[in-house]
C-alpha positions as CSV (number, residue, x, y, z in Angstrom):
1,X,111.6,47.5,207.5
2,X,112.4,46.8,211.1
3,X,114.9,48.7,213.2
4,X,118.1,47.2,214.1
5,X,119.0,46.8,217.7
6,X,121.8,49.3,217.3
7,X,119.4,52.1,216.2
8,X,116.9,51.3,218.9
9,X,119.7,51.7,221.5
10,X,120.6,55.1,220.0
11,X,117.0,56.4,220.1
12,X,116.5,55.3,223.7
13,X,119.8,57.0,224.7
14,X,118.7,60.3,223.1
15,X,115.2,60.0,224.7
16,X,116.5,59.5,228.2
17,X,119.0,62.4,227.9
18,X,116.3,64.8,226.5
19,X,113.6,64.2,229.1
20,X,115.7,65.4,232.1
21,X,116.8,68.5,230.2
22,X,113.2,69.4,229.4
23,X,112.2,68.9,233.0
24,X,115.1,71.0,234.3
25,X,114.2,73.8,231.9
26,X,110.5,73.9,232.8
27,X,111.3,73.8,236.5
28,X,113.6,76.8,236.1
29,X,110.9,78.7,234.3
30,X,108.4,78.0,237.1
31,X,110.8,79.3,239.8
32,X,111.0,82.6,238.0
33,X,107.4,83.2,238.7
34,X,106.3,80.9,241.5
35,X,102.8,82.3,241.7
36,X,102.1,81.5,238.0
37,X,101.9,78.3,235.9
38,X,105.2,77.4,234.4
39,X,104.5,78.6,230.9
40,X,102.8,81.8,231.9
41,X,106.0,82.7,233.9
42,X,108.1,81.7,230.9
43,X,105.9,83.9,228.7
44,X,106.5,86.9,230.9
45,X,110.3,86.3,231.0
46,X,110.3,86.3,227.2
47,X,108.3,89.6,227.1
48,X,110.9,91.1,229.5
49,X,110.3,94.8,229.0
50,X,106.5,94.4,229.2
51,X,106.7,92.5,232.4
52,X,108.9,95.2,233.9
53,X,106.4,97.8,232.7
54,X,103.5,96.0,234.5
55,X,105.4,95.9,237.8
56,X,106.3,99.5,237.5
57,X,102.6,100.5,236.9
58,X,101.5,98.5,239.9
59,X,103.9,100.4,242.1
60,X,103.1,103.7,240.3
61,X,99.4,103.3,241.0
62,X,100.2,103.5,244.8
63,X,102.5,106.5,244.8
64,X,101.3,108.6,241.8
65,X,97.5,108.3,241.4
66,X,95.9,108.5,237.9
67,X,99.2,108.0,236.1
68,X,99.0,106.2,232.7
69,X,101.0,103.2,231.6
70,X,102.6,105.1,228.7
71,X,104.5,107.5,230.8
72,X,104.8,105.7,234.1
73,X,108.4,104.7,234.0
74,X,109.6,108.1,232.8
75,X,107.5,109.8,235.5
76,X,109.0,107.6,238.2
77,X,112.5,108.3,237.0
78,X,111.8,112.0,236.8
79,X,110.6,112.1,240.4
80,X,113.5,110.1,241.8
81,X,111.4,107.1,242.8
82,X,112.9,104.2,240.9
83,X,116.2,104.2,242.7
84,X,116.6,101.7,245.6
85,X,113.1,100.3,245.8
86,X,113.6,97.9,248.7
87,X,110.6,96.6,250.7
88,X,111.8,98.7,253.6
89,X,111.7,101.8,251.5
90,X,108.3,101.1,250.2
91,X,106.8,100.2,253.5
92,X,108.5,102.7,255.8
93,X,110.0,105.4,253.5
94,X,107.5,108.1,254.4
95,X,108.2,107.7,258.1
96,X,111.8,108.7,257.8
97,X,113.7,111.9,257.1
98,X,114.5,112.4,253.4
99,X,118.2,111.8,252.5
100,X,118.0,112.6,248.8
101,X,120.5,115.0,247.3
102,X,118.0,117.9,247.2
103,X,119.8,121.2,247.0
104,X,118.5,123.7,249.4
105,X,118.9,127.5,249.4
106,X,122.1,128.8,250.9
107,X,123.4,125.6,252.5
108,X,126.9,126.9,252.6
109,X,126.0,129.7,254.9
110,X,125.0,129.8,258.5
111,X,123.9,132.9,260.3
112,X,123.6,131.1,263.6
113,X,126.0,130.2,266.3
114,X,125.1,126.9,267.8
115,X,126.2,125.4,271.1
116,X,127.7,122.0,270.4
117,X,127.8,119.1,272.9
118,X,129.9,116.7,270.8
119,X,133.7,116.2,270.9
120,X,134.5,118.2,267.7
121,X,134.9,121.8,266.8
122,X,133.3,121.4,263.4
123,X,129.6,121.3,262.6
124,X,128.3,118.1,261.1
125,X,128.4,118.0,257.4
126,X,125.5,117.6,254.9
127,X,126.7,114.2,253.7
128,X,123.6,112.6,255.1
129,X,121.6,114.4,252.4
130,X,123.4,112.5,249.7
131,X,121.7,109.3,248.7
132,X,124.0,106.2,248.8
133,X,122.8,102.7,248.3
134,X,125.9,101.5,250.1
135,X,125.2,103.3,253.3
136,X,123.3,101.0,255.6
137,X,122.2,104.0,257.8
138,X,120.7,106.0,255.0
139,X,117.1,105.9,254.2
140,X,115.7,106.6,250.8
141,X,112.7,109.0,250.9
142,X,110.1,108.2,248.3
143,X,108.8,111.6,247.2
144,X,105.3,111.6,245.8
145,X,102.4,114.0,245.1
146,X,100.8,113.5,248.5
147,X,104.0,114.2,250.3
148,X,104.5,117.6,248.7
149,X,100.9,118.7,249.1
150,X,100.4,117.1,252.6
151,X,97.8,114.6,251.4
152,X,95.8,117.2,249.6
153,X,95.8,119.8,252.4
154,X,97.7,122.3,250.2
155,X,96.6,123.4,246.8
156,X,98.9,123.2,243.8
157,X,99.8,125.9,241.3
158,X,101.9,128.2,243.5
159,X,105.2,129.6,242.2
160,X,107.7,127.4,244.0
161,X,110.5,129.9,243.8
162,X,108.5,132.5,245.8
163,X,107.8,130.1,248.7
164,X,110.3,127.3,248.9
165,X,108.9,126.1,252.3
166,X,105.5,125.2,250.8
167,X,107.1,122.6,248.5
168,X,110.1,121.6,250.6
169,X,108.7,121.2,254.2
170,X,107.8,117.6,253.7
171,X,111.5,116.8,253.1
172,X,112.3,117.9,256.6
173,X,109.6,116.3,258.7
174,X,108.3,112.8,259.1
175,X,104.9,111.9,257.6
176,X,102.1,113.1,259.8
177,X,100.0,110.6,261.7
178,X,97.0,112.7,260.9
179,X,95.4,112.9,257.4
180,X,93.2,115.7,256.3
181,X,89.6,114.6,255.7
182,X,88.1,115.0,252.2
183,X,85.5,117.3,253.8
184,X,88.2,119.6,255.1
185,X,90.0,119.6,251.8
186,X,86.8,120.5,250.1
187,X,86.1,123.4,252.5
188,X,89.6,124.8,252.0
189,X,89.3,124.7,248.2
190,X,85.9,126.5,248.5
191,X,87.4,129.1,250.7
192,X,90.2,129.7,248.3
193,X,87.7,130.4,245.6
194,X,85.9,132.8,247.9
195,X,89.2,134.6,248.8
196,X,90.1,134.8,245.1
197,X,86.7,136.4,244.4
198,X,86.5,138.8,247.4
199,X,90.1,139.4,248.3
200,X,91.7,142.8,248.3
201,X,91.8,144.8,245.0
202,X,89.2,142.6,243.4
203,X,86.0,144.0,241.9
204,X,83.8,142.4,244.6
205,X,86.1,143.8,247.3
206,X,85.9,147.3,245.9
207,X,82.2,147.1,245.4
208,X,81.6,145.9,249.0
209,X,83.8,148.6,250.5
210,X,81.8,151.3,248.8
211,X,78.6,150.0,250.5
212,X,80.1,149.9,254.0
213,X,79.7,153.1,256.0
214,X,82.2,154.0,258.7
215,X,80.7,156.4,261.2
216,X,82.7,159.6,261.6
217,X,84.0,160.8,264.9
218,X,81.4,163.6,264.9
219,X,78.5,161.2,264.4
220,X,79.8,159.0,267.1
221,X,80.2,161.9,269.5
222,X,76.8,163.5,268.9
223,X,74.6,160.4,268.5
224,X,74.4,157.9,271.3
225,X,73.1,155.0,269.2
226,X,74.5,152.3,267.0
227,X,75.2,153.3,263.5
228,X,74.1,150.7,260.9
229,X,73.9,150.4,257.2
230,X,71.0,149.0,255.2
231,X,73.2,148.3,252.2
232,X,75.2,145.6,254.1
233,X,72.6,142.9,253.5
234,X,73.2,143.3,249.7
235,X,76.9,142.8,249.9
236,X,78.2,139.6,248.4
237,X,81.4,139.5,250.5
238,X,81.8,139.7,254.2
239,X,85.1,139.9,256.1
240,X,86.8,139.1,259.4
241,X,89.9,141.3,260.0
242,X,92.5,139.8,262.4
243,X,94.3,142.3,264.7
244,X,97.5,141.3,266.5
245,X,97.9,141.0,270.3
246,X,101.1,140.0,272.2
247,X,103.9,137.8,270.9
248,X,104.3,135.6,267.8
249,X,103.0,132.4,269.4
250,X,99.8,134.2,270.5
251,X,99.4,135.7,267.1
252,X,99.8,132.4,265.2
253,X,97.3,130.5,267.3
254,X,94.7,133.3,267.2
255,X,95.2,133.7,263.4
256,X,94.5,129.9,263.0
257,X,91.3,130.3,265.1
258,X,90.1,133.3,263.2
259,X,90.7,131.6,259.9
260,X,88.7,128.6,261.0
261,X,85.9,131.0,262.0
262,X,86.1,132.7,258.6
263,X,85.7,129.3,256.8
264,X,82.7,128.4,259.0
265,X,81.0,131.7,258.4
266,X,82.0,132.2,254.8
267,X,83.9,135.3,255.5
268,X,87.2,136.4,254.0
269,X,90.2,136.6,256.4
270,X,92.3,139.7,256.2
271,X,95.2,140.3,258.6
272,X,96.7,143.5,260.0
273,X,100.4,142.8,259.5
274,X,102.6,145.6,260.6
275,X,106.3,146.0,259.8
276,X,107.2,143.5,262.6
277,X,105.3,140.8,260.7
278,X,106.7,141.5,257.2
279,X,108.8,138.8,255.8
280,X,107.7,136.0,258.1
281,X,105.2,134.1,256.0
282,X,104.4,133.4,252.4
283,X,101.0,134.3,251.1
284,X,98.7,131.3,251.8
285,X,96.2,132.0,249.0
286,X,96.7,132.2,245.3
287,X,96.0,135.3,243.1
288,X,95.1,137.4,246.1
289,X,96.7,138.7,249.3
290,X,95.5,138.1,252.8
291,X,97.0,141.4,254.1
292,X,94.6,144.2,254.7
293,X,95.3,147.0,252.2
294,X,97.1,150.0,253.5
295,X,94.4,152.4,252.3
296,X,91.7,150.4,254.3
297,X,89.9,152.3,257.0
298,X,89.9,149.2,259.1
299,X,93.5,149.6,260.3
300,X,92.3,151.6,263.3
301,X,89.6,150.8,265.8
302,X,88.6,154.4,266.4
303,X,84.9,155.1,265.7
304,X,84.2,151.4,265.4
305,X,81.5,150.1,267.8
306,X,82.4,147.2,270.0
307,X,80.5,144.0,270.3
308,X,80.5,144.5,274.1
309,X,78.9,147.9,273.8
310,X,76.2,146.6,271.4
311,X,75.3,143.7,273.6
312,X,75.1,146.0,276.7
313,X,71.9,147.2,275.1
314,X,70.2,143.8,275.3
315,X,71.0,142.7,278.9
316,X,74.6,141.7,278.0
317,X,73.3,139.4,275.3
318,X,70.9,137.4,277.4
319,X,67.7,138.9,275.9
320,X,67.3,136.8,272.8
321,X,64.2,138.7,271.5
322,X,65.9,142.1,271.6
323,X,69.1,140.6,270.2
324,X,67.3,139.3,267.1
325,X,65.7,142.7,266.5
326,X,68.8,144.7,267.1
327,X,70.2,146.6,264.1
328,X,74.0,145.9,264.2
329,X,76.6,148.2,262.7
330,X,78.2,147.3,259.4
331,X,81.6,147.2,261.1
332,X,82.2,145.9,264.6
333,X,85.1,145.2,266.9
334,X,85.3,142.2,269.2
335,X,87.8,140.4,271.4
336,X,86.8,136.8,272.2
337,X,88.8,136.6,275.4
338,X,86.4,135.9,278.2
339,X,86.0,137.1,281.7
340,X,83.2,136.2,284.1
341,X,81.4,139.5,283.5
342,X,82.1,139.7,279.7
343,X,79.0,139.5,277.5
344,X,81.3,138.2,274.7
345,X,81.1,135.0,276.7
346,X,78.1,134.2,274.5
347,X,80.1,134.2,271.3
348,X,79.7,130.4,271.3
349,X,75.9,130.6,271.2
350,X,73.8,130.3,268.0
351,X,71.7,133.3,268.7
352,X,74.8,135.5,268.8
353,X,76.2,133.9,265.7
354,X,72.9,134.6,263.9
355,X,73.1,138.2,264.9
356,X,76.7,138.5,263.7
357,X,75.7,137.6,260.2
358,X,74.4,141.2,259.9
359,X,77.9,142.6,260.3
360,X,79.9,143.0,257.1
361,X,83.3,143.5,258.6
362,X,84.1,141.9,262.0
363,X,87.4,143.1,263.5
364,X,88.8,140.4,265.8
365,X,91.6,141.1,268.2
366,X,92.7,138.1,270.3
367,X,95.7,136.4,271.6
368,X,93.8,133.2,272.3
369,X,93.1,129.9,270.5
370,X,89.3,130.2,270.7
371,X,88.7,127.1,268.5
372,X,87.1,125.2,271.4
373,X,84.3,127.8,271.6
374,X,83.6,127.1,267.9
375,X,83.1,123.5,268.8
376,X,80.6,124.6,271.5
377,X,78.5,126.3,268.8
378,X,75.7,124.0,267.7
379,X,75.4,125.5,264.2
380,X,79.1,124.8,263.5
381,X,79.0,121.2,264.8
382,X,78.2,119.5,261.5
383,X,81.0,121.2,259.6
384,X,83.6,120.9,262.3
385,X,82.9,117.2,263.0
386,X,83.2,116.4,259.3
387,X,86.3,118.6,258.8
388,X,88.1,117.2,261.8
389,X,87.2,113.6,262.6
390,X,90.4,113.6,264.7
391,X,89.7,116.4,267.1
392,X,93.3,116.7,268.3
393,X,94.6,117.7,264.9
394,X,92.8,121.0,264.2
395,X,95.8,123.3,264.7
396,X,98.0,120.7,263.1
397,X,96.0,120.9,259.8
398,X,95.2,124.6,259.9
399,X,98.6,125.7,261.0
400,X,100.4,123.7,258.3
401,X,97.9,125.1,255.8
402,X,98.4,128.8,256.7
403,X,101.9,129.3,258.0
404,X,104.7,128.8,255.4
405,X,107.9,130.4,256.4
406,X,109.2,133.0,254.0
407,X,112.3,132.2,251.9
408,X,114.4,134.3,254.3
409,X,113.2,132.3,257.3
410,X,113.2,129.0,255.5
411,X,116.8,129.5,254.5
412,X,117.8,129.9,258.2
413,X,115.7,126.9,259.2
414,X,117.2,124.5,256.6
415,X,120.8,125.7,257.1
416,X,120.6,125.1,260.8
417,X,118.8,121.8,260.4
418,X,121.3,120.5,257.8
419,X,124.3,121.6,259.9
420,X,123.3,120.4,263.3
421,X,120.2,118.1,263.3
422,X,120.1,116.1,260.1
423,X,122.5,113.3,261.1
424,X,121.0,112.6,264.5
425,X,119.2,109.4,265.3
426,X,116.8,111.2,267.5
427,X,116.0,114.9,267.9
428,X,114.8,116.2,271.2
429,X,113.4,119.7,271.6
430,X,113.3,121.8,274.9
431,X,111.4,125.0,274.9
432,X,112.1,127.0,278.1
433,X,110.0,130.0,278.9
434,X,110.8,132.0,282.1
435,X,107.7,133.9,283.1
436,X,109.3,135.8,286.1
437,X,113.0,136.1,285.5
438,X,113.5,138.4,288.6
439,X,112.2,135.8,291.0
440,X,113.2,132.6,289.3
441,X,116.9,131.7,289.2
442,X,118.1,129.9,286.2
443,X,119.5,127.0,288.3
444,X,116.0,126.3,289.7
445,X,114.6,125.9,286.2
446,X,117.6,123.9,285.1
447,X,117.1,121.5,288.0
448,X,113.4,121.2,287.0
449,X,114.4,120.6,283.3
450,X,116.9,117.8,284.2
451,X,114.4,116.2,286.6
452,X,111.8,116.0,283.8
453,X,114.3,114.7,281.2
454,X,116.1,112.1,283.3
455,X,113.1,110.8,285.2
456,X,111.1,110.2,281.9
457,X,114.1,108.8,280.1
458,X,114.1,111.6,277.6
459,X,117.9,112.1,278.2
460,X,120.3,109.5,279.6
461,X,122.0,109.8,283.0
462,X,125.7,110.6,283.3
463,X,128.0,107.7,284.4
464,X,129.5,109.2,287.6
465,X,131.3,106.0,288.6
466,X,133.8,105.8,285.7
467,X,134.3,108.5,283.2
468,X,136.0,106.0,280.8
469,X,133.5,103.2,281.2
470,X,131.9,103.8,277.8
471,X,135.2,104.2,275.9
472,X,134.6,100.9,274.2
473,X,130.9,101.1,274.1
474,X,129.4,100.0,270.7
475,X,126.4,102.2,271.1
476,X,127.0,105.1,268.7
477,X,123.5,106.6,268.8
478,X,123.5,110.3,268.4
479,X,120.8,112.4,270.0
480,X,120.6,116.1,269.0
481,X,119.1,118.3,271.7
482,X,117.6,121.6,270.4
483,X,117.1,124.3,273.1
484,X,114.8,127.2,272.4
485,X,115.0,129.9,275.0
486,X,115.7,133.6,275.4
487,X,118.6,132.6,277.7
488,X,121.8,130.7,276.9
489,X,122.3,129.2,280.3
490,X,120.2,126.0,279.7
491,X,121.9,124.9,276.5
492,X,125.3,125.7,278.0
493,X,124.7,123.7,281.1
494,X,123.4,120.7,279.1
495,X,126.4,120.9,276.7
496,X,128.9,121.1,279.5
497,X,127.3,118.2,281.4
498,X,127.4,115.8,278.4
499,X,130.9,116.9,277.4
500,X,132.4,116.3,280.8
501,X,130.8,112.9,281.5
502,X,129.9,109.8,279.4
503,X,126.3,108.6,279.4
504,X,125.4,105.3,281.0
505,X,123.9,104.2,277.7
506,X,126.8,105.2,275.6
507,X,124.7,107.6,273.6
508,X,126.4,110.7,272.3
509,X,124.5,114.0,273.1
510,X,124.8,117.1,271.0
511,X,123.3,120.3,272.3
512,X,122.4,123.2,270.0
513,X,120.7,126.6,270.4
514,X,119.8,128.7,267.4
515,X,119.4,132.1,269.2
516,X,119.2,133.6,272.7
517,X,117.7,137.1,272.7
518,X,117.8,137.6,276.5
519,X,114.4,139.3,276.4
520,X,111.2,139.2,274.4
521,X,111.0,142.1,272.0
522,X,107.8,143.5,270.6
523,X,107.4,145.3,267.2
524,X,110.7,143.8,266.1
525,X,110.8,142.0,262.8
526,X,114.2,140.4,263.3
527,X,113.2,139.1,266.7
528,X,110.0,137.6,265.2
529,X,111.9,135.8,262.4
530,X,114.2,134.3,265.0
531,X,111.2,133.2,267.0
532,X,109.6,131.6,263.9
533,X,112.9,129.8,263.1
534,X,113.0,128.4,266.7
535,X,109.3,127.3,266.6
536,X,109.7,125.5,263.3
537,X,113.0,123.8,264.3
538,X,111.3,122.5,267.5
539,X,108.5,121.1,265.3
540,X,111.0,119.0,263.5
541,X,112.0,117.1,266.7
542,X,110.9,113.7,267.7
543,X,110.3,114.5,271.4
544,X,109.2,117.8,272.8
545,X,109.4,119.3,276.3
546,X,107.6,122.7,276.4
547,X,106.8,125.1,279.1
548,X,103.3,125.2,280.5
549,X,101.1,128.1,279.3
550,X,103.6,129.0,276.6
551,X,101.9,129.7,273.2
552,X,105.4,129.4,271.7
553,X,105.4,125.8,272.7
554,X,101.8,125.3,271.5
555,X,102.7,126.3,268.0
556,X,105.7,123.9,267.9
557,X,103.9,120.7,269.1
558,X,100.8,121.7,267.1
559,X,102.9,121.8,263.9
560,X,104.5,118.5,264.8
561,X,101.3,116.8,265.8
562,X,102.6,115.2,268.9
563,X,101.8,115.3,272.6
564,X,104.5,117.2,274.4
565,X,105.8,116.9,278.0
566,X,104.7,120.0,279.8
567,X,107.3,121.5,282.1
568,X,105.9,123.0,285.2
569,X,105.7,126.8,285.2
570,X,108.1,127.8,287.9
571,X,107.9,131.4,289.2
572,X,110.1,131.2,292.3
573,X,113.3,129.7,293.7
574,X,111.7,126.4,294.4
575,X,110.9,123.0,292.8
576,X,107.9,120.9,291.8
577,X,107.0,117.3,291.6
578,X,106.4,116.0,289.1
579,X,108.6,118.3,287.1
580,X,106.6,117.7,283.9
581,X,103.5,115.8,282.8
582,X,102.5,114.4,279.4
583,X,99.9,116.6,277.7
584,X,96.5,115.2,276.5
585,X,96.9,116.2,272.9
586,X,98.9,118.3,270.4
587,X,96.1,121.0,270.5
588,X,96.8,124.4,272.0
589,X,95.0,125.3,275.2
590,X,92.2,127.9,275.1
591,X,93.1,129.7,278.4
592,X,89.9,131.7,278.8
593,X,87.0,129.6,277.9
594,X,83.4,131.0,278.3
595,X,81.9,130.6,281.7
596,X,78.2,131.1,280.7
597,X,75.7,128.7,279.2
598,X,73.6,130.1,276.4
599,X,70.7,130.6,278.7
600,X,72.9,133.0,280.8
601,X,73.5,130.6,283.7
602,X,77.0,130.3,285.0
603,X,78.8,127.1,284.3
604,X,82.0,126.2,286.2
605,X,83.7,124.3,283.4
606,X,82.6,123.5,279.8
607,X,84.8,120.4,279.6
608,X,82.2,118.4,281.4
609,X,79.5,119.2,278.8
610,X,81.2,118.7,275.4
611,X,82.7,115.5,274.0
612,X,86.4,115.7,273.0
613,X,86.9,118.8,275.3
614,X,88.9,118.5,278.5
615,X,90.5,120.7,281.1
616,X,94.0,121.8,280.2
617,X,96.9,120.2,282.0
618,X,98.7,123.5,282.3
619,X,95.8,125.9,283.2
620,X,92.8,125.0,285.4
621,X,90.4,127.4,283.6
622,X,91.5,126.4,280.1
623,X,90.0,123.8,277.8
624,X,91.5,121.9,274.9
625,X,90.4,119.4,272.2
626,X,91.3,115.8,272.7
627,X,90.6,112.8,270.6
628,X,89.6,109.7,272.5
629,X,89.1,108.9,276.1
630,X,91.2,110.5,278.8
631,X,91.9,108.5,281.9
């Protein structure tokens, strides 16, 4: 039976209405997933939750390695990662200061008085630490495993409550441009096992100590020969005992050098920490201390033969045949600080390192960063080159691995930072050391400091033409200037200058100083804690100006991993041009490098013979490690 014309018209009408609707629906589905065929995109929209899970796992694989699909979303939410996942956060989050609502110890207290260079009598608040998706100036920090453990540099498993800085330091500093090599990480994990096995109060430690003979004063007095012990060769553990010299900066760089020597020679590092060093650092190794036990006979150097006296028997170390045959004592004292006539100048030579293997306990007293001499030693070159592909990051890695401020020091660091530095758009650190206060007026150093800062555009100039010229300036950039010095004059002068006059850029300058002790104090625990706080706060700055030859400054820019501006070391009422120069690398300078080649011939400067080693900018005799080519 045929269709009537009326029915045909109805079918055609329905057909022409339906076709556009289907086309619109399919097109919409395709737009939802423009990289997939229309129906595949439609399928994922229908699956909803599973599609969300797949996206989350893809992101999770980048920030939390080895996570499984079953618990990925919960893990992300638990670590505070899900919130505010913008492209900017994902691509740049690790480069910015954390603004999460992390609660830090004792934020409501502040034991410091800080000079302020901003037009308010109140310290900045901690509001910037609270995360807000509505604040265009806030940056969400994406915390992940690599952040907390510094890309594998630090081992897990420590009690966080006993050392807050170990787990919180990454919240206060930008991500390092240097990544620890897998070889370095492996060597550190191996050392940790050695320390756990041979550290104080272990069975291996006690067994080794019973085999080591310390010559008595009577034996030393009556017998003019080197006392040695045949049992030493059978000991499973060997040690290097670090002994302090000079101030905290010197101590920290020399501890770092001694630790690296311990790793290279498979010795256990023990430190002589007196009362003035107590409460500064957390224990760096698990299940064992690095502090020399109080009942150890190695707290004193009496009756311990020196490396120098031993080598005097073999033509100051030049006679290789006799040196190889020499019976060395089981305990020996050495100081790797070199003079032109010092036989310890051969410390960097393989034949000396081979001889030192016979010594069970090596007591090292130094205030120097003698790491460059380790790079001069051929037998260490393979390990060092693989541990540190970037030669200018040795102290950066070793220092961050070893030195974790105690909870007392960390509380002072975080309270000061949160109160005065956290809200700044840029943090600038000045470390001013006065080597000869009696002959160097403060104004001369202040003029030098300003010349360096203004000429290199570290700080803006003052607009002297019109004090109100920037009243309507839209530039609201806040720069926080941190001054570390024993004297208050430099911070006070900077603060006064930027309060009385507007800057030509419109930037607002705040000036803060944590402490000013007036003089360096030795054997003083409180003084050392303040020094550590100053060093660490400096290392949180974006730009650093430090004083030439100052190990205090070396620690700060080494921690930070940036090349500082080196302020000329002024020792009189004069001036110098240029006021400062940019350093070659973040590495500390080894002030007293060896002056002998291993064949005994004098060499004027080792920087001409070793790659990645250059003459220091701040001391003509010194050498430092540099990565790359120096113009």
